[in-house]
C-alpha positions as protocol buffer text, in pm:
chain_id: "A"
residue {
  index: 1
  type: MET
  ca { x: 3666 y: -7035 z: 15646 }
}
residue {
  index: 2
  type: GLN
  ca { x: 3630 y: -7402 z: 15735 }
}
residue {
  index: 3
  type: VAL
  ca { x: 3848 y: -7644 z: 15538 }
}
residue {
  index: 4
  type: SER
  ca { x: 3667 y: -7944 z: 15395 }
}
residue {
  index: 5
  type: GLN
  ca { x: 3799 y: -8281 z: 15512 }
}
residue {
  index: 6
  type: LYS
  ca { x: 3752 y: -8643 z: 15418 }
}
residue {
  index: 7
  type: ILE
  ca { x: 3737 y: -8858 z: 15735 }
}
residue {
  index: 8
  type: THR
  ca { x: 3813 y: -9233 z: 15738 }
}
residue {
  index: 9
  type: LYS
  ca { x: 3767 y: -9439 z: 16057 }
}
residue {
  index: 10
  type: VAL
  ca { x: 4067 y: -9676 z: 16084 }
}
residue {
  index: 11
  type: SER
  ca { x: 4033 y: -9828 z: 16431 }
}
residue {
  index: 12
  type: SER
  ca { x: 3814 y: -9816 z: 16740 }
}
residue {
  index: 13
  type: ILE
  ca { x: 4013 y: -9513 z: 16862 }
}
residue {
  index: 14
  type: ALA
  ca { x: 4135 y: -9331 z: 16552 }
}
residue {
  index: 15
  type: GLU
  ca { x: 4046 y: -9176 z: 16219 }
}
residue {
  index: 16
  type: ILE
  ca { x: 4247 y: -9038 z: 15929 }
}
residue {
  index: 17
  type: ARG
  ca { x: 4156 y: -8686 z: 15824 }
}
residue {
  index: 18
  type: GLU
  ca { x: 4249 y: -8571 z: 15476 }
}
residue {
  index: 19
  type: CYS
  ca { x: 4238 y: -8205 z: 15383 }
}
residue {
  index: 20
  type: LYS
  ca { x: 4052 y: -8184 z: 15051 }
}
residue {
  index: 21
  type: ILE
  ca { x: 4256 y: -7879 z: 14951 }
}
residue {
  index: 22
  type: SER
  ca { x: 4614 y: -7988 z: 15033 }
}
residue {
  index: 23
  type: GLY
  ca { x: 4569 y: -8365 z: 15036 }
}
residue {
  index: 24
  type: ASN
  ca { x: 4764 y: -8382 z: 15364 }
}
residue {
  index: 25
  type: LYS
  ca { x: 4658 y: -8664 z: 15597 }
}
residue {
  index: 26
  type: SER
  ca { x: 4674 y: -8685 z: 15976 }
}
residue {
  index: 27
  type: LEU
  ca { x: 4566 y: -8932 z: 16243 }
}
residue {
  index: 28
  type: HIS
  ca { x: 4323 y: -8813 z: 16512 }
}
residue {
  index: 29
  type: THR
  ca { x: 4179 y: -8976 z: 16823 }
}
residue {
  index: 30
  type: THR
  ca { x: 3808 y: -9049 z: 16849 }
}
residue {
  index: 31
  type: ILE
  ca { x: 3824 y: -9109 z: 17227 }
}
residue {
  index: 32
  type: GLU
  ca { x: 3989 y: -8943 z: 17527 }
}
residue {
  index: 33
  type: LEU
  ca { x: 4323 y: -9098 z: 17620 }
}
residue {
  index: 34
  type: LYS
  ca { x: 4520 y: -9073 z: 17944 }
}
residue {
  index: 35
  type: SER
  ca { x: 4893 y: -9015 z: 17981 }
}
residue {
  index: 36
  type: GLY
  ca { x: 5082 y: -9346 z: 17971 }
}
residue {
  index: 37
  type: GLU
  ca { x: 4800 y: -9529 z: 17796 }
}
residue {
  index: 38
  type: VAL
  ca { x: 4893 y: -9769 z: 17514 }
}
residue {
  index: 39
  type: ILE
  ca { x: 4733 y: -9636 z: 17197 }
}
residue {
  index: 40
  type: SER
  ca { x: 4836 y: -9918 z: 16965 }
}
residue {
  index: 41
  type: ASN
  ca { x: 5068 y: -10211 z: 16933 }
}
residue {
  index: 42
  type: PHE
  ca { x: 5272 y: -10215 z: 16614 }
}
residue {
  index: 43
  type: SER
  ca { x: 5502 y: -10441 z: 16421 }
}
residue {
  index: 44
  type: HIS
  ca { x: 5687 y: -10423 z: 16094 }
}
residue {
  index: 45
  type: LYS
  ca { x: 5523 y: -10478 z: 15762 }
}
residue {
  index: 46
  type: GLU
  ca { x: 5868 y: -10466 z: 15607 }
}
residue {
  index: 47
  type: ILE
  ca { x: 6224 y: -10391 z: 15725 }
}
residue {
  index: 48
  type: LEU
  ca { x: 6435 y: -10167 z: 15503 }
}
residue {
  index: 49
  type: ASP
  ca { x: 6809 y: -10101 z: 15530 }
}
residue {
  index: 50
  type: ARG
  ca { x: 6766 y: -9733 z: 15443 }
}
residue {
  index: 51
  type: PRO
  ca { x: 6519 y: -9478 z: 15578 }
}
residue {
  index: 52
  type: ASN
  ca { x: 6235 y: -9322 z: 15387 }
}
residue {
  index: 53
  type: TYR
  ca { x: 5970 y: -9074 z: 15495 }
}
residue {
  index: 54
  type: LEU
  ca { x: 5736 y: -9351 z: 15614 }
}
residue {
  index: 55
  type: THR
  ca { x: 5977 y: -9562 z: 15820 }
}
residue {
  index: 56
  type: VAL
  ca { x: 6058 y: -9572 z: 16190 }
}
residue {
  index: 57
  type: GLN
  ca { x: 6422 y: -9647 z: 16276 }
}
residue {
  index: 58
  type: ILE
  ca { x: 6493 y: -9933 z: 16517 }
}
residue {
  index: 59
  type: SER
  ca { x: 6870 y: -9977 z: 16464 }
}
residue {
  index: 60
  type: ASP
  ca { x: 7154 y: -9843 z: 16247 }
}
residue {
  index: 61
  type: ASN
  ca { x: 7042 y: -10035 z: 15939 }
}
residue {
  index: 62
  type: GLN
  ca { x: 6682 y: -10126 z: 16022 }
}
residue {
  index: 63
  type: HIS
  ca { x: 6394 y: -9899 z: 15931 }
}
residue {
  index: 64
  type: ILE
  ca { x: 6046 y: -10046 z: 15962 }
}
residue {
  index: 65
  type: MET
  ca { x: 5734 y: -9990 z: 15758 }
}
residue {
  index: 66
  type: LEU
  ca { x: 5460 y: -9979 z: 16020 }
}
residue {
  index: 67
  type: ASP
  ca { x: 5181 y: -10228 z: 16068 }
}
residue {
  index: 68
  type: PRO
  ca { x: 4906 y: -10122 z: 16123 }
}
residue {
  index: 69
  type: GLU
  ca { x: 4963 y: -9895 z: 15829 }
}
residue {
  index: 70
  type: PHE
  ca { x: 4744 y: -9610 z: 15961 }
}
residue {
  index: 71
  type: LEU
  ca { x: 5017 y: -9526 z: 16215 }
}
residue {
  index: 72
  type: GLN
  ca { x: 5218 y: -9372 z: 15929 }
}
residue {
  index: 73
  type: TYR
  ca { x: 4980 y: -9076 z: 15948 }
}
residue {
  index: 74
  type: ILE
  ca { x: 5111 y: -8972 z: 16290 }
}
residue {
  index: 75
  type: ASN
  ca { x: 5284 y: -8649 z: 16196 }
}
residue {
  index: 76
  type: HIS
  ca { x: 5576 y: -8470 z: 16362 }
}
residue {
  index: 77
  type: SER
  ca { x: 5551 y: -8209 z: 16635 }
}
residue {
  index: 78
  type: CYS
  ca { x: 5813 y: -8047 z: 16855 }
}
residue {
  index: 79
  type: ASP
  ca { x: 5547 y: -8078 z: 17130 }
}
residue {
  index: 80
  type: PRO
  ca { x: 5442 y: -8442 z: 17077 }
}
residue {
  index: 81
  type: ASN
  ca { x: 5157 y: -8625 z: 17246 }
}
residue {
  index: 82
  type: VAL
  ca { x: 5265 y: -8982 z: 17163 }
}
residue {
  index: 83
  type: PHE
  ca { x: 5585 y: -9188 z: 17163 }
}
residue {
  index: 84
  type: PHE
  ca { x: 5684 y: -9491 z: 16955 }
}
residue {
  index: 85
  type: ASP
  ca { x: 5843 y: -9736 z: 17200 }
}
residue {
  index: 86
  type: THR
  ca { x: 6046 y: -9944 z: 16955 }
}
residue {
  index: 87
  type: LYS
  ca { x: 6155 y: -10190 z: 17227 }
}
residue {
  index: 88
  type: LYS
  ca { x: 5802 y: -10282 z: 17343 }
}
residue {
  index: 89
  type: MET
  ca { x: 5656 y: -10207 z: 16997 }
}
residue {
  index: 90
  type: VAL
  ca { x: 5376 y: -9986 z: 17129 }
}
residue {
  index: 91
  type: VAL
  ca { x: 5264 y: -9629 z: 17078 }
}
residue {
  index: 92
  type: ILE
  ca { x: 5196 y: -9460 z: 17412 }
}
residue {
  index: 93
  type: ALA
  ca { x: 5032 y: -9133 z: 17513 }
}
residue {
  index: 94
  type: LEU
  ca { x: 5282 y: -8885 z: 17657 }
}
residue {
  index: 95
  type: ARG
  ca { x: 5003 y: -8676 z: 17807 }
}
residue {
  index: 96
  type: ASP
  ca { x: 4624 y: -8673 z: 17819 }
}
residue {
  index: 97
  type: ILE
  ca { x: 4481 y: -8645 z: 17467 }
}
residue {
  index: 98
  type: GLU
  ca { x: 4137 y: -8499 z: 17394 }
}
residue {
  index: 99
  type: ILE
  ca { x: 3879 y: -8632 z: 17147 }
}
residue {
  index: 100
  type: GLY
  ca { x: 3956 y: -8507 z: 16796 }
}
residue {
  index: 101
  type: GLU
  ca { x: 4316 y: -8413 z: 16876 }
}
residue {
  index: 102
  type: GLU
  ca { x: 4580 y: -8503 z: 16620 }
}
residue {
  index: 103
  type: PHE
  ca { x: 4833 y: -8768 z: 16724 }
}
residue {
  index: 104
  type: THR
  ca { x: 5188 y: -8633 z: 16687 }
}
residue {
  index: 105
  type: PHE
  ca { x: 5534 y: -8760 z: 16771 }
}
residue {
  index: 106
  type: PHE
  ca { x: 5882 y: -8613 z: 16779 }
}
residue {
  index: 107
  type: TYR
  ca { x: 6050 y: -8768 z: 16474 }
}
residue {
  index: 108
  type: PRO
  ca { x: 6403 y: -8742 z: 16617 }
}
residue {
  index: 109
  type: SER
  ca { x: 6284 y: -8964 z: 16906 }
}
residue {
  index: 110
  type: THR
  ca { x: 6337 y: -9261 z: 16673 }
}
residue {
  index: 111
  type: GLU
  ca { x: 6531 y: -9119 z: 16376 }
}
residue {
  index: 112
  type: TRP
  ca { x: 6908 y: -9067 z: 16388 }
}
residue {
  index: 113
  type: SER
  ca { x: 6953 y: -8905 z: 16047 }
}
residue {
  index: 114
  type: MET
  ca { x: 6642 y: -8879 z: 15834 }
}
residue {
  index: 115
  type: ASP
  ca { x: 6606 y: -8958 z: 15465 }
}
residue {
  index: 116
  type: ARG
  ca { x: 6495 y: -8600 z: 15407 }
}
residue {
  index: 117
  type: GLY
  ca { x: 6484 y: -8314 z: 15652 }
}
residue {
  index: 118
  type: PHE
  ca { x: 6198 y: -8067 z: 15651 }
}
residue {
  index: 119
  type: ASP
  ca { x: 6090 y: -7730 z: 15782 }
}
residue {
  index: 120
  type: CYS
  ca { x: 5869 y: -7795 z: 16082 }
}
residue {
  index: 121
  type: ILE
  ca { x: 5523 y: -7636 z: 16076 }
}
residue {
  index: 122
  type: CYS
  ca { x: 5404 y: -7752 z: 16420 }
}
residue {
  index: 123
  type: GLN
  ca { x: 5377 y: -7394 z: 16549 }
}
residue {
  index: 124
  type: SER
  ca { x: 5472 y: -7514 z: 16897 }
}
residue {
  index: 125
  type: GLU
  ca { x: 5619 y: -7255 z: 17132 }
}
residue {
  index: 126
  type: ASN
  ca { x: 5936 y: -7469 z: 17133 }
}
residue {
  index: 127
  type: CYS
  ca { x: 5945 y: -7545 z: 16760 }
}
residue {
  index: 128
  type: LEU
  ca { x: 6296 y: -7645 z: 16653 }
}
residue {
  index: 129
  type: GLY
  ca { x: 6254 y: -7520 z: 16296 }
}
residue {
  index: 130
  type: TYR
  ca { x: 6436 y: -7767 z: 16072 }
}
residue {
  index: 131
  type: ILE
  ca { x: 6398 y: -8138 z: 16153 }
}
residue {
  index: 132
  type: GLN
  ca { x: 6646 y: -8394 z: 16024 }
}
residue {
  index: 133
  type: GLY
  ca { x: 6705 y: -8640 z: 16309 }
}
residue {
  index: 134
  type: SER
  ca { x: 6873 y: -8666 z: 16648 }
}
residue {
  index: 135
  type: ALA
  ca { x: 7223 y: -8660 z: 16499 }
}
residue {
  index: 136
  type: HIS
  ca { x: 7161 y: -8295 z: 16409 }
}
residue {
  index: 137
  type: LEU
  ca { x: 7034 y: -8171 z: 16747 }
}
residue {
  index: 138
  type: PRO
  ca { x: 7229 y: -8076 z: 17060 }
}
residue {
  index: 139
  type: LEU
  ca { x: 7210 y: -8312 z: 17356 }
}
residue {
  index: 140
  type: ASN
  ca { x: 7059 y: -8044 z: 17583 }
}
residue {
  index: 141
  type: VAL
  ca { x: 6761 y: -8020 z: 17343 }
}
residue {
  index: 142
  type: LEU
  ca { x: 6722 y: -8397 z: 17305 }
}
residue {
  index: 143
  type: LYS
  ca { x: 6720 y: -8448 z: 17683 }
}
residue {
  index: 144
  type: LYS
  ca { x: 6385 y: -8263 z: 17694 }
}
residue {
  index: 145
  type: TYR
  ca { x: 6221 y: -8547 z: 17497 }
}
residue {
  index: 146
  type: LYS
  ca { x: 6140 y: -8914 z: 17547 }
}
residue {
  index: 147
  type: LEU
  ca { x: 6376 y: -9094 z: 17306 }
}
residue {
  index: 148
  type: SER
  ca { x: 6403 y: -9454 z: 17188 }
}
residue {
  index: 149
  type: GLU
  ca { x: 6671 y: -9676 z: 17338 }
}
residue {
  index: 150
  type: PHE
  ca { x: 6839 y: -9681 z: 16996 }
}
residue {
  index: 151
  type: ILE
  ca { x: 6876 y: -9301 z: 16997 }
}
residue {
  index: 152
  type: TRP
  ca { x: 7010 y: -9298 z: 17355 }
}
residue {
  index: 153
  type: GLU
  ca { x: 7266 y: -9564 z: 17253 }
}
residue {
  index: 154
  type: LYS
  ca { x: 7371 y: -9356 z: 16950 }
}
residue {
  index: 155
  type: LEU
  ca { x: 7416 y: -9055 z: 17179 }
}
residue {
  index: 156
  type: GLY
  ca { x: 7629 y: -9263 z: 17416 }
}
residue {
  index: 157
  type: VAL
  ca { x: 7407 y: -9166 z: 17710 }
}
residue {
  index: 158
  type: GLU
  ca { x: 7276 y: -9411 z: 17969 }
}
């Protein structure tokens, strides 16, 4: 059975897909992307002192609402294909990404302790199960991922 979707083009390289049954939204590429390629620049629409489910953490007390706003639809995966570089303020491809593929990032790569944890549904071979931020994961697991400078500083690792 094919699930009906509403598709909204949001940039020259991406579209938001909304499942008409669940209402869940996700961001997908409309072009092929190469590993290391910059997908989008971003900035902050607003800076909050506490996290919420739409923010990206850039320091202990700074959590940004993303601009462009469509980036908030990049969902979590334990096998991510993009990374939010919060120093350069760019989203980069971690590997080659095919047309139509969903953009995903590893939430603990920027989040120390999330506003609300969740049961991961990424179905990756290496799925970590419950996601609540880097503070709640062992260092040997985190070292397998590209992490923001802020997270590395919190971990006390150079």
